[in-house]
MARBA-682213 format. One line per 8 residues: for each residue x, y, z of C-alpha. Coordinates in steps of 0.05 Angstrom, whole numbers. Each point is the difference from the previous one (the first is absolute). Layout:
X:Y:Z | ...
This chain:
3003:1466:-1361 | -47:44:40 | -70:-17:23 | -30:45:-53 | 28:-47:-53 | -27:-61:36 | -70:27:10 | -60:-16:-42
12:64:-41 | 5:-15:-75 | 73:8:-17 | 58:-22:-43 | 63:-30:31 | 68:15:-27 | 64:-39:12 | 64:7:-40
-21:13:-73 | -66:-38:9 | -71:22:15 | -55:-44:27 | -74:16:-7 | -37:-50:46 | -70:22:-20 | 10:-10:-75
49:-57:14 | 56:28:-43 | 76:4:8 | 40:49:-42 | 74:10:-15 | 12:66:-35 | -47:-2:-60 | -12:-75:-1
-52:-43:34 | 29:-60:38 | -39:-63:-13 | -11:-44:62 | -44:-59:16 | -59:17:45 | 30:-34:62 | 69:30:-11
-33:69:-2 | -40:-14:63 | 64:-22:34 | 35:65:-20 | -58:42:26 | 2:-34:68 | 76:8:4 | 0:73:-21
-56:19:48 | 41:-32:56 | 67:27:-23 | 55:-9:52 | -40:-51:38 | 19:-74:2 | -58:-42:-25 | -2:-73:17
-12:-48:-58 | -66:-24:31 | -22:72:9 | 15:16:-73 | -34:-62:-27 | -63:13:41 | -3:70:-28 | 11:-20:-73
-37:-67:0 | -57:10:51 | -44:-61:14 | 42:-43:-47 | 47:-57:15 | 62:9:-43 | 71:-25:2 | 57:42:28
32:-3:-68 | -54:47:-28 | 28:57:41 | 71:-17:-21 | -21:4:-74 | -35:67:11 | 61:29:35 | 46:-26:-55
-44:32:-53 | 0:67:37 | 75:1:7 | 8:-14:-75 | -51:54:-18 | 34:51:45 | 68:-17:-28 | 26:-20:69
64:-34:-24 | 60:41:21 | -24:12:71 | -42:-58:27 | -27:43:56 | -16:62:-41 | -75:-8:3 | -23:-67:30
44:-26:55 | -3:-73:22 | 1:-11:75 | 26:-71:7 | -49:-50:31 | -49:57:13 | -27:37:-60 | 11:63:-41
8:75:9 | -7:56:-51 | 66:36:11 | -5:58:-50 | -23:69:22 | -73:9:-19 | -29:68:-19 | -75:15:-2
-43:48:-41 | -72:20:16 | -43:-4:-63 | -64:22:33 | 3:69:-31 | 20:-25:-69 | -50:13:-57 | -27:-59:-38
39:-17:-63 | -10:-48:-57 | 50:-56:3 | 33:-18:-65 | 17:-74:-10 | 73:-17:-10 | 27:-46:-55 | -18:-61:40
-69:23:19 | 19:24:70 | -10:72:22 | 60:40:-21 | 43:33:52 | -6:66:-37 | -73:4:22 | 25:21:69
19:72:13 | 69:19:24 | -8:43:61 | 26:10:70 | -37:-16:63 | 25:31:64 | -5:-48:58 | 35:7:66
63:-31:-30 | 5:55:-53 | -11:5:-75 | -10:-66:-35 | 3:-1:-77 | -48:-53:-27 | -23:-15:-71 | 6:35:-67
-6:74:-14 | -62:38:24 | -57:14:-47 | -13:74:-9 | -68:32:9 | -51:-20:-52 | -8:54:-54 | -61:-1:-45
18:4:-74 | -36:49:-46 | -60:-30:-38 | 36:3:-68 | 60:-37:29 | -46:-53:30 | -35:-10:-68 | 67:-5:-35
24:-51:51 | -64:-42:-7 | 6:-1:-76 | 72:-21:4 | -15:-57:48 | -58:-23:-42 | 44:-3:-62 | 54:-38:37
-52:-49:25 | -27:-12:-70 | 70:-11:-27 | 15:-50:56 | -65:-38:-10 | 12:-2:-76 | 70:-27:7 | -22:-51:52
-58:-23:-45 | 46:-6:-60 | 50:-44:36 | -52:-45:30 | -39:-8:-65 | 63:-12:-40 | 23:-50:53 | 69:32:2
4:17:73 | -21:-25:68 | -13:37:63 | 62:4:43 | 8:-58:48 | -25:15:69 | 48:1:58 | -33:-64:25
7:-40:-64 | 34:-66:13 | 27:-49:-51 | 35:-50:46 | -18:-24:70 | 20:-48:54 | -53:-25:49 | 35:-20:64
-25:-55:46 | -47:33:49 | 26:1:71 | -43:-37:51 | -16:24:70 | -28:-43:55 | -12:-60:-45 | 2:-73:18
55:-47:-25 | -47:-28:-53 | -10:70:-29 | 72:6:-22 | -20:-1:-73 | -55:52:7 | 44:60:-16 | 33:-36:-56
-68:-22:-26 | -26:70:-6 | 62:21:-38 | -6:-61:-46 | -73:15:-15 | 14:73:-17 | 60:-20:-43 | -44:-48:-38
-55:51:-11 | 43:61:-17 | 49:-43:-40 | -53:-8:-54 | 3:75:-15 | 40:13:-63 | 22:70:20 | 31:-25:65
60:-44:14 | -8:-37:66 | 55:-38:35 | -23:-73:10 | -11:-32:67 | 66:-37:-5 | 37:66:-3 | -30:29:64
-16:-61:44 | 70:2:31 | -18:67:31 | -57:-30:41 | 7:17:73 | 55:51:-12 | 0:73:21 | 44:29:-54
-18:70:-26 | -50:-11:-57 | 34:55:-41 | 66:-38:4 | -35:-64:-20 | -31:36:-59 | 68:23:-24 | 28:-70:9
-58:-28:-41 | 7:54:-53 | -72:26:3 | -34:68:0 | -47:-15:57 | -9:-48:59 | -64:-23:32 | 7:-19:73
-50:-18:53 | -16:-26:69 | -49:-55:17 | -35:-6:68 | -40:-64:11 | -42:-6:62 | -51:-56:0 | -48:13:-58
24:72:-8 | 53:19:-51 | 30:69:-7 | 48:18:-56 | 36:66:-7 | 38:12:-64 | 37:55:-36 | 31:11:-69
68:34:5 | 37:33:-57 | 72:-24:2 | 31:63:-29 | -18:44:59 | -36:-43:52 | -66:36:-10 | -63:-40:14
-43:1:-63 | -58:-35:35 | -18:-31:66 | -60:-37:26 | -29:-38:59 | -46:-59:-9 | -41:-36:54 | -35:-65:-20
-18:-67:28 | 53:-52:-15 | -48:-37:-46 | -5:63:-43 | 74:2:-15 | -12:-4:-75 | -45:61:2 | 56:36:35
48:-20:-54 | -49:27:-52 | -2:67:35 | 75:7:8 | 16:-20:-72 | -50:48:-29 | 24:59:42 | 74:-14:-13
-14:-4:-75 | -35:67:4 | 56:31:41 | 51:-25:-51 | -36:40:-54 | -9:-63:-43 | -43:6:-63 | -39:-65:6
-44:-31:-52 | -68:-29:19 | 30:-70:-3 | 58:19:45 | -47:31:51 | -38:-65:1 | 64:-39:11 | 17:42:60
-56:-32:39 | -1:-69:-32 | 3:-56:51 | 19:-72:-12 | -27:-24:67 | -41:26:58 | 27:-54:45 | 50:34:48
30:-67:22 | 12:-22:-72 | 34:67:-15 | 44:-5:62 | 23:-71:-20 | 13:22:-71 | 43:57:25 | 42:-48:40
9:-43:-61 | 25:58:-42 | 46:22:57 | 35:-68:1 | 0:-8:-76 | 36:67:-7 | 58:-28:41 | 18:-43:-61
28:-55:44 | -18:-74:3 | -27:7:70 | -38:62:-19 | -32:-33:-60 | -22:-60:42 | -32:47:51 | -35:39:-55
-32:-64:-26 | -30:-13:69 | -31:70:6 | -26:3:-71 | -36:-66:10 | -30:25:66 | -23:64:-34 | -35:-41:-54
-33:-43:54 | -26:64:33 | -26:27:-67 | 0:-49:-59 | -15:58:-49 | 60:42:20 | 37:6:-67 | 66:32:24
10:-59:49 | -2:-48:-59 | 51:44:-37 | 45:-2:61 | -7:-76:2 | 22:-3:-73 | 61:43:14 | 20:-43:60
-5:-66:-39 | 38:28:-60 | 57:28:43 | 6:-62:43 | 15:-43:-61 | 62:42:-10 | 21:9:72 | -6:-71:23
9:-38:-66 | -69:-30:8 | -35:-44:-51 | -31:40:-56 | -51:-55:-12 | -29:12:69 | 6:75:12 | -4:34:-69
-72:-25:-12 | -19:27:69 | 30:68:-19 | -39:0:-65 | -64:-20:34 | 6:54:53 | 14:55:-51 | -57:-25:-43
-48:1:59 | 19:71:17 | -15:23:-71 | -64:-40:-2 | -23:41:60 | 27:66:-25 | 35:7:-68 | 30:67:21
48:-28:53 | 68:23:-26 | 38:-46:48 | -35:-62:-28 | 17:19:-72 | 73:9:20 | 0:-67:36 | -29:-35:-61
52:34:-44 | 55:-26:45 | -27:-71:-4 | -9:3:-76 | 71:26:-10 | 41:-42:46 | -39:-65:2 | -42:-4:-64
50:36:-45 | -60:35:-30 | 36:65:-16 | -57:32:-39 | -51:-16:55 | 47:25:55 | 9:67:-35 | -75:9:-6
-9:-12:75 | 58:46:21 | -26:56:-44 | -70:-8:27 | 25:3:72 | 37:65:-15 | -61:29:-35 | -43:-14:61
50:26:51 | 57:42:-28 | 28:5:71 | 8:-76:10 | 76:-5:2 | 0:-76:-2 | -34:0:-68 | 52:48:-29
55:-41:33 | -23:-67:-28 | -16:28:-68 | 69:33:-3 | 34:-67:14 | -44:-33:-53 | 21:52:-53 | 74:-5:15
1:-76:0 | -38:-3:-66 | 48:45:-36 | -33:69:9 | 51:28:49 | -13:74:-13 | -75:-7:14 | 16:-45:59
45:49:35 | -52:55:-10 | -51:-43:37 | 50:-17:55 | 16:74:8 | -74:14:8 | -4:-54:54 | 60:30:35
-30:70:-3 | -64:-25:32 | 37:-40:53 | 71:28:5 | 18:-38:64 | -23:-69:-24 | 56:-50:9 | -27:-49:-51
-12:52:-54 | 69:31:9 | 32:-69:1 | -36:-22:-63 | 24:62:-36 | 71:-22:17 | -18:-71:-22 | -25:25:-68
65:39:-9 | 35:-67:12 | -43:-36:-52 | 13:55:-52 | 75:-2:9 | 6:66:38 | 42:-28:57 | 29:66:26
-70:29:6 | -24:-64:32 | 54:3:53 | -14:74:16 | -75:-13:5 | 5:-62:43 | 50:33:47 | -52:54:12
-51:-53:18 | 48:-31:50 | 11:69:31 | -76:3:10 | -2:-70:31 | 64:-42:8 | -43:-62:14 | -39:-1:-66
22:-68:-29 | -15:7:-74 | 40:65:-6 | 62:-38:24 | -15:-56:-50 | -1:44:-62 | 57:44:24 | 41:-64:4
-19:-19:-71 | 18:70:-26 | 68:-5:35 | 10:-68:-33 | -14:29:-69 | 54:52:14 | 49:-56:17 | 1:17:75
-10:-71:26 | 22:15:72 | -53:55:8 | -52:-44:-33 | 12:-57:49 | -2:49:59 | -68:27:-23 | -28:-70:-10
20:-19:70 | -37:62:25 | -60:-21:-42 | 0:-69:33 | 4:32:69 | -56:50:-11 | -45:-51:-36 | 4:-47:59
48:-53:-27 | -5:-45:-61 | -44:23:-57 | -7:-20:-73 | 42:61:-15 | 62:-36:27 | 8:-20:-73 | 29:69:-13
56:-18:49 | 12:-65:-38 | 3:40:-65 | 52:47:29 | 41:-59:27 | -2:-31:-69 | 23:65:-33 | 59:10:47
24:-73:-3 | -28:-27:65 | -31:-59:-37 | -9:-49:58 | -38:51:41 | -44:16:-59 | -17:-73:-11 | -18:-9:73
-51:56:-7 | -29:-35:-61 | -11:-64:40 | -33:40:56 | -48:33:-50 | -19:-68:-29 | -26:-20:69 | -54:50:22
-9:11:75 | -74:-20:-3 | -39:-50:-41 | -48:55:-23 | 57:40:-30 | 19:-11:-74 | 72:-6:-22 | 24:70:-22
16:-20:-72 | 20:69:-25 | 46:11:59 | 36:-66:-12 | 9:19:-73 | 31:66:25 | 53:-36:40 | 18:-45:-59
6:63:-43 | 50:28:50 | 39:-65:-4 | 1:4:-76 | -40:-65:-6 | -44:21:-60 | -31:-68:-12 | -22:-8:72
-23:72:2 | -46:-11:-60 | -26:-66:29 | -24:37:62 | -27:59:-41 | -41:-48:-42 | -27:-30:65 | -16:70:25
-40:13:-63 | -39:-65:8 | -16:18:72 | -18:72:-17 | 52:26:49 | -15:75:6 | 74:16:6 | 9:-22:-72
-28:68:-22 | 67:29:21 | 40:-44:-47 | -1:45:-61 | 25:61:39 | 41:-33:56 | 73:18:-12 | 20:-62:41
-19:-41:-62 | 43:40:-48 | 44:-61:-10 | -60:-34:-33 | -20:57:-46 | 32:-31:-61 | -48:-58:3 | -65:9:-38
-35:-46:51 | 3:55:52 | -39:48:-44 | -57:-50:-11 | -9:-20:73 | -61:44:12 | -31:-9:-70
C-alpha cells in the first residue's frame, strides 16, 4: 500500500471483498455490515494500516490497549474473532498471518480510496442498527497503482423535483406515517405484539471467574468472588437464566476462548473480566460477549479502592443488566444492588465455603464448615453464611453417616438463623426443605420450603434439584422430572444433578435410561463415586451382576475405600449366590468405624433383602423407622426391595 493510503487523509481501505472505514469504525462485506467488538476493530485498523509489515505482539497490544495492563490472551481472542468475521478458514494466511513467536502481519493486498472530495450523505441504519454499506458510493479512485473499485454504485447528481411532485411525495409519506403509527398503537394497546427483540437481548448467560493479574496468593478467590457475586445478583432476574457458580468455577485460571466456553455451557452470552489488585487499588475490566458471533455487547473498566468492592459489583451488575436488554421491575432493580454484608473478609470466607461445598465430597464439606463458621465470626449478621452452614451440616450427615441427633438440629438452627436475618434467602429455604424432607419426614412442610426457594430465586438450580427428587420419591414422578430438567437446564454440567437424574430413573424402574444417563456422567468425570454406585444398581436390576460388581469396586476406589454404600455390594453378592461374602459385609456394617457413627440400619436391611431373608430385612427396616434413618424414604420406590412388595408392612413403614 502506498504512502497516500497511510497518510492522515480520510480514506476507506479495501481488501478482498471487504471495506474498512476507520473514521466511522465500520467494516463492510458487500452490502452487509460486519459486527466486531471495539478492540477487535482497533486491532484490524492497526493491521490494515501496516499491511505487509510484521507487527510484534507487544507492539500491537500497546497500540490497541494503550496505558492498560492486559493479558496476552486478549490479543489472541481479538485475532480469532477477526479471522472468523473475515471468513479466514480455507486459507489461514489469506488476511492475518501469524508469525510464530513474533507477532502478526496483514498479508492481503490493501487498496485505498480518498474520501476528501466526497459530498456529505445521510447514513441509513442497517437491520442491526449499524450504518449500512449501501450508504457508501461505488466509485473509482485513481492512485499510482491504478484504478481501484471501492464501495457501492455512485450516486448521480441531485435533481430538484417539481413542486407538485414534492407535495405529492410529502402527502404520501405523511399517510404512510399515520398508518404505521395507527397499527403500532393498535398492537400495543391490544397487547398482541411486542417490539422486536434487540440484537443485544440476552436470555441466558454464563459469568466466568474473573482472571487475576499480579495478585497475591491469598487473593486466589478474588476473581471467583466477583463472578459469584454477579451470579447471585443477576440470578434473581426472572428473564435471565444464569449458570451457577458450580458450573463455571472449574474454569478459574484457564485461558480458554470465552466463546467456546459459552457454547460448552449452552448460553447466549458470556461475561468475562480481569482483576488487577495493587495494594488498596482494585481495577476490573469486563465485557459481555455474544456467543453466536463473538461480538462484545458491552465493556467497562472500573477503578475502586479494595474496600469498595461491593460498590463495584453494583455498577457492573446494573450495566450488564442494561446491556442484556432486560425488562426489570422495580423490585428486581433493587435486588441487583442488594448486599448481605459489607464485610469484605466475611464475603471472602463465605466464597471459600461455597467453593468447597460445591465439590460434594466429604473433605470438601468439612472444609466448607470451617469457612462458613469463620465468615459468621467476621459478620454475625451474614445470612448466606448461615445458609451455607445448614447445607454443610445436612450433607455431612449423608456423606459420613454422622449422628442425626447431633448434626440435624445444627442444620435446622443455621437455616432458621439465616431466615431470621433475611426471610428472602432462597438457599436457606431450600436447606430447610431438605432437612424437613429427609430427616423430619414432614413432606408438606418440605414442599412449602422448596417452592418458596424457587419463588425467590428461579435460577437456584439446587432448589429445583432437591424439589425434583422430593416429587419423584413421593409418587409425583412427572412433576419431579420436570423440576430435575429445569435444574439441568440451569446447570447442564453439574455432576450431582446429572447423576441424580439417572438415580431417579433407577427408582422409577427405567433402568435403560438410568444406565445411559449415568454413563454420560462418568464420561464427564470418571472419578465421581455416586455415578458408579447407581450405575451398578441399574446393571444389577438388568441381571448383569458382573458389570454391577465392577462398578461397585470403582465406586469404592473413587469414594476413598469403605463407605456405608458397601451394602449395595452385599446386596449384589446375595442376589448372585455369594452368600458368605454378603454376610461378611453385614457384619462389617454392624460395626461402624467410629463411635459417633450410627449403624446404617437401612443398608443392612438391603443386604438381607438381597439374601432373601425377609424376616431379618423387616427387623432392620423397623429399626430404621425407629431411628428416623433418612434412607428409609427410598423404601417405597427402591426396586431392590421388590421381593418385599407383597408384604403390607412395607407400605406402612413411612405412615
